Residue, then its C-alpha position, 0 to 999 in steps of 0.5 A: x528223362x525230362x526230370x533228369x534234364x530239369x535237375x541238370x538245368x537247376x544244378x547248372x543254374x545254381x553253379x552259375x549264380x554268384x555266391x551270396x556268402x555274407x561278407x564281413x563289414x569293412x569300415x570306410x577307408x576315409x581315414x586310411x586314405x588321409x594318411x598316405x596323402x601327407x607323404x605324397x604332399x611332402x614329396x611334392x614339396x621336396x620335388x618343387x624345391x629341388x626343381x629350383x636347383x636345376x644343376x642339383x641332379x648333375x652335381x649329385x651324380x658328379x659327386x657320387x652322392x647316392x641321393x635323389x634331388x628330393x631326398x637331398x633337399x630333405x637331408x639338407x633341410x633336416x641338417x639345417x634345422x639341427x645346425x641352426x639350433x646348435x648355433x643359437x644355443x652356442x650364441x645364447x651361451x655367450x650373449x645371454x647377459x645382453x638385453x633382449x638376446x633371447x628375442x633376437x635369437x628367436x627372430x633370427x632362427x628362421x633366417x639362420x635355417x635358410x642360410x644353413x639350408x643354402x649352405x648345405x645345398x652347395x655341398x654337392x658342388x663343393x664335393x664334385x670340385x674336390x673330386x675333380x681335383x683328385x682326378x686331375x692330380x693323377x690323370x696325367x700319370x694314368x694317361x701316360x701309363x695307358x700311352x706306354x701300353x698303347x704304343x707297345x701294341x696293347x689294345x685300348x680295353x686292356x690298357x684301361x684295365x691296367x690303369x683301373x687300379x693304383x691311381x686313386x679316383x682316376x682308376x675308379x673312373x676307368x673301372x666304370x668304362x671297363x665295366x660298361x664295355x664288359x656289359x656289352x656297351x661299345x667303347x665309344x659309347x662307354x667313354x661318352x657315358x662316363x665323361x658326361x657324369x665326370x666333374x673333371x674337364x681334363x678327364x672329359x677331354x681325354x675321354x672325348x678325344x679317345x672316343x673321337x679317334x675310335x669313331x674316325x678310325x685314327x690312332x688313339x695313342x696319338x690323340x691321347x698323347x696330344x691331350x696329355x701334353x696339353x693338359x700338362x702345359x695347362x697344369x703348369x700354367x695353373x701352378x704358376x698362377x697359384x704362386x702369383x696369387x699367394x702374395x696378395x693373399x699372404x699380405x691380407x692374412x698378415x694384415x687382417x689375421x695377425x697385425x690388426x687383431x693383435x694391435x687392436x687388442x693391445x690398444x683397447x687394453x692400454x685405453x682401458x687403463x687410462x679411461x677405465x674399464x667401465x667406459x669400454x666394458x672390457x670383460x672376459x666374455x668380450x675378449x673371448x668373442x674377439x678371440x673367436x672372431x680372430x679364429x674365424x678370420x684366420x680359418x677363412x684365409x687358410x681355407x681360401x688358400x687351401x681350396x685354391x691350391x692345385x692338387x696335382x704335381x707338374x708331371x713333366 
């Protein structure tokens, strides 16, 4: 019995002992640890640059661009380098005969990258404004569709479901509200949530008016009708202001985009016939640069006219 007890104790001790199986030698992970530090440092740099643009996150959400702020900074930096290289190559093609042109282009390359970067960083804001104009163009019509259904006794959820198609970007916004309510969110909370991420002030006003009416228990149709009437009046005022703005823009376009370039080129051509081409150095490349400058000026004027034009109709 004593021998059996001793054997059992020895077996238990052997089971309790840790295994001493030799482990394979593993190289020190010093080099492997150095690799992931670079992406982490790069992401930290991108995040610090994105923090310099406090409205970037909201603008990305309003423009529905599927980027994080750091990811968009990386995208803008990459495209800035590409555009800067393309602009330098095009400029060098026109100015390669100019003395010290390569040196000047190399010096201006970092400045050009910075300018392109700030240009791309404004893209979410521009896209959000374009999206707001598209929403404003259909909001009054979609709102009146909802108003007719509400006055006929249709519930608010069904009225929003009815305008969740056939009204462009406005239908997409109302589809978001319908989706949130379907997932269990209260109607007022869903209206506030969608209004916060929307770039259109008119749409925000309509949503907040309906949310306040639901919270106070008043008639949603009355508040919606009052909001739509006020928005329609403001749109009429904006259209009249645009019509008044067109007169000075058209005058400046005629002067700087048509009259001055044509008269200037004609004057230079006449002057070269008296003075001589060597004094003014009028070559085909110079005329081509003048043509490009005139095209850029006209493009800027036409872009200013197009961007300032309201996208909505009267809707009266």
